[in-house]
C-alpha positions in Angstrom: 135.5 -217.3 -6.6 132.1 -216.7 -8.3 129.6 -219.4 -9.3 130.8 -219.3 -13.0 134.6 -219.7 -11.9 133.5 -222.5 -9.7 131.7 -224.2 -12.3 134.1 -223.8 -14.8 137.1 -224.9 -12.5 134.7 -228.0 -11.6 133.9 -229.1 -15.4 137.9 -228.5 -16.4 138.7 -231.0 -13.4 136.0 -233.4 -14.5 137.4 -233.3 -18.1 141.1 -233.8 -17.0 139.8 -236.9 -15.0 138.2 -237.8 -18.2 141.3 -237.4 -20.2 143.3 -239.2 -17.5 141.4 -242.4 -18.3 139.0 -242.0 -15.1 142.1 -242.5 -12.9 142.1 -240.1 -9.8 145.5 -238.9 -8.6 145.3 -237.8 -4.8 145.6 -234.0 -6.1 142.7 -234.6 -8.4 140.6 -236.2 -5.8 141.5 -233.2 -3.0 140.8 -230.6 -5.7 137.5 -232.5 -6.7 136.5 -232.7 -2.9 137.3 -229.0 -2.6 135.5 -228.0 -5.5 132.5 -229.7 -4.5 132.6 -228.0 -1.0 133.1 -224.8 -2.9 129.9 -225.4 -5.0 127.8 -226.7 -2.0 129.1 -223.6 0.1 128.1 -221.4 -2.8 124.8 -223.0 -3.3 124.1 -222.3 0.1 124.9 -218.8 0.0 122.9 -218.3 -3.1 120.0 -219.8 -1.4 120.4 -217.5 1.7 120.6 -214.4 -0.6 117.6 -215.4 -2.8 115.5 -216.1 0.2 116.5 -212.6 1.7 115.7 -211.2 -2.0 112.1 -212.8 -1.9 111.2 -211.6 1.6 112.1 -208.1 0.8 110.0 -208.4 -2.3 107.2 -209.5 -0.2 107.6 -206.9 2.0 107.5 -204.4 -0.9 104.6 -206.1 -2.4 102.5 -205.5 1.0 103.8 -202.1 1.3 102.7 -201.3 -2.4 99.1 -202.7 -1.6 98.7 -200.4 1.8 100.0 -197.5 -0.4 97.5 -198.3 -3.4 94.8 -198.6 -0.7 95.9 -195.3 0.8 96.2 -193.6 -2.9 92.4 -195.0 -3.5 91.2 -193.3 -0.5 92.9 -190.0 -1.2 91.7 -190.1 -4.7 87.9 -191.1 -3.4 88.0 -188.7 -0.9 89.2 -185.7 -3.5 86.4 -186.8 -5.8 84.2 -186.4 -2.9 85.2 -183.0 -2.2 85.0 -182.2 -5.9 81.5 -183.3 -6.0 80.4 -181.5 -2.9 82.0 -178.1 -4.1 80.2 -178.7 -7.6 76.8 -179.2 -5.9 77.4 -176.3 -3.6 78.3 -173.8 -6.7 75.3 -175.0 -8.8 73.1 -174.3 -5.6 74.3 -171.2 -5.0 74.4 -170.2 -9.0 78.0 -169.5 -8.8 80.0 -170.1 -12.4 83.0 -169.2 -10.9 85.2 -168.9 -7.9 88.9 -167.2 -7.9 91.7 -166.1 -6.1 95.3 -165.3 -6.6 96.4 -169.0 -6.6 93.3 -171.1 -7.7 90.2 -170.7 -10.4 87.4 -172.8 -9.8 84.8 -173.1 -12.9 82.3 -175.2 -14.5 83.5 -176.3 -18.2 81.3 -178.3 -20.6 82.2 -181.8 -21.9 80.6 -184.4 -24.0 80.9 -188.2 -23.2 78.9 -191.4 -24.7 76.3 -193.0 -22.3 75.7 -196.6 -23.1 72.4 -197.9 -22.1 71.9 -201.1 -24.3 75.3 -202.7 -25.2 73.4 -205.6 -26.9 72.1 -202.7 -29.5 75.5 -201.5 -30.2 76.6 -202.3 -33.7 79.6 -204.7 -33.8 81.6 -202.2 -35.6 81.8 -200.2 -32.6 82.9 -203.3 -30.5 86.5 -204.4 -29.8 87.4 -207.8 -28.6 90.8 -208.5 -27.0 91.5 -212.5 -27.4 92.7 -214.4 -24.6 94.2 -217.7 -24.6 93.7 -219.9 -21.7 97.0 -221.9 -21.1 95.1 -224.1 -18.0 92.4 -225.0 -20.4 94.8 -226.1 -23.0 97.0 -227.9 -20.5 94.0 -229.8 -19.4 93.0 -230.8 -23.2 96.7 -232.0 -24.0 96.9 -233.9 -20.9 93.5 -235.6 -22.3 95.0 -236.5 -25.6 93.4 -233.8 -27.5 95.6 -232.0 -30.4 96.0 -228.2 -29.9 97.1 -226.6 -33.1 99.9 -223.9 -32.2 100.8 -225.4 -28.5 102.6 -228.3 -26.9 103.2 -229.3 -23.7 106.9 -228.9 -22.2 108.3 -229.8 -19.3 110.3 -227.2 -17.2 112.6 -227.3 -14.3 112.8 -224.8 -11.7 114.9 -224.6 -8.5 113.3 -224.9 -5.3 114.7 -223.7 -1.9 113.2 -225.1 1.5 
């Protein structure tokens, strides 16, 4: 049985006990014990599977970081080689290098260089507002009313 079926069966059994005025027949008591054992067993199996998934996720997270580091090294190497090639072409006064598979040349582009951010008019600045939930929590806990926010108590499952 899956967890949903076990839960439904257990709740139905509890409802039957309530409907019987709280009296337990030997059959109901046996069903209740079996249902509780099923819930315990299923819960432990869930915990084992959750831990396995979390371990796999951590392994993937570590590998992602390793791969990101490798990617950054490759990108930096490619940029250094691109700069070296550009410098060499400029020193040798070459505008273009070409063969059957590659064509290397310079192209002109324009970019904005900011030399003093304070002098830039506000119409050219954009601001992304951020909300600090940590600061809001501290304020509410100190008794300060924060419009638009409230402190809620959540329950999360813990597997040890």
